[in-house]
N, C-alpha and C positions, 0 to 999 in steps of 0.2 A: 489463445494467447496464454501460456503458463507462466505463473509467477509464484515465486517461493518467498515468503516473508522470512527475513532474518534477524529483524529486530522490531518489537513492537512496545510501545509505551503508551501513556494516555495522552501524549502530545505529538507523537511522530510514529512514522512507519517507515521501514527500510526494507527494500525487497530486491531481488534479483529476477531479472527477465530477459527474454530475448529481444531482438532488434524490433519485431512486429509491434510490441507494445510501445517501445520508445517512438516509432512512426506515428503511433495512434494518438499518444498524448503530448508530443513534443510540438511546440509552436515556434516557427522561425520568422525573423523580421525580413523586410524586402531584400537584404544584404546576405541571407543565408545564416544569421547568426540565431542560435538556439535562445529562446525566451524561456524563463521558468516561472511564469505567472499563470499558466493554464490550471484551471480546477478541474478535478476529476473525481469520479465517484468510485470508492473501493467497497466491494461486497465479498465477504467471507464468511466461513463457519468456523467457530472455535469449540473445541471439546470442553465441556463444562459439567463435571461430574459425570454421570453415566449417559449424557446426552450431548448433542451438538446444537449450539444456539447460532443464529445468523446474525451479522453484524454489517451494518452500512454506514460509511463515512464520507463525507466531503472533505477533500483533500486538495492541497496545491503543492505541486512539485517544487522542491527547494534546491536539490542537486542531483547530478547524474555523473557516474563515472563509469568508463568502459573497462570491463574485466577481461574480455577477448573479443575476437572479432564478432561474435554474435551474442554476447552476454554483458548485461549492464547491471550496475548497482544504483538504485534510485532511492532518494529520499524524499518523502513528502510530509508536510505539516497537516495535522488533522485540524480542520477548520469547525467541523460540526458533526456531531453524533446523531443518528436518526433513531427515533423511537426507542429510548432508554438504552441506546447502544454503550453510553459512557459507563453506566452501572454493570453491564455484561462484561465490558473490557476490564473493568476494576476488579471484578470477581475473578475473572481468568488469570489475570496478572498477581493477584493475591493468592492463587491456588498453587503457583510454582510451577505450572505445567510447561514442559519443554517440547510438547508435541508440535511436529512440523506442520505448518498451516499454509494453505494455498489460497490465493485469491484471484478474483477477476476485476477488471477495471474498465470503466466506460467513460 
C-alpha cells in the first residue's frame, strides 16, 4: 500500500492513497455506511539533517474524500506519538523541509 503524505502537522496528517489502504482501514456498519472511528498506526521516516528518522503514530481517521476511481485523500487525527516522536516531528516541521514523505499504515 503506497501512501503519499500531503500535509503534516503536530495534530494531524493528510495523505493520498489507493483503494487498498481504504479497504484496510475503513470500518462499515451493518448497513454499509463507513464509520470514521477506527484507530490506525502510521509509520514513516522523515529526513532530519543528514539522516532519516523513523516516526510511529497512533491515529484516528476523521475524513475521507475520493479524488478518482482509485485514489483517496484521507485525514487522520494524531492521538499519540511513540518514543519521542513528538520532538522528532517538531524538529522536522521547524526545519521547513518540503521533502516528499511516504508512509505505511497498519
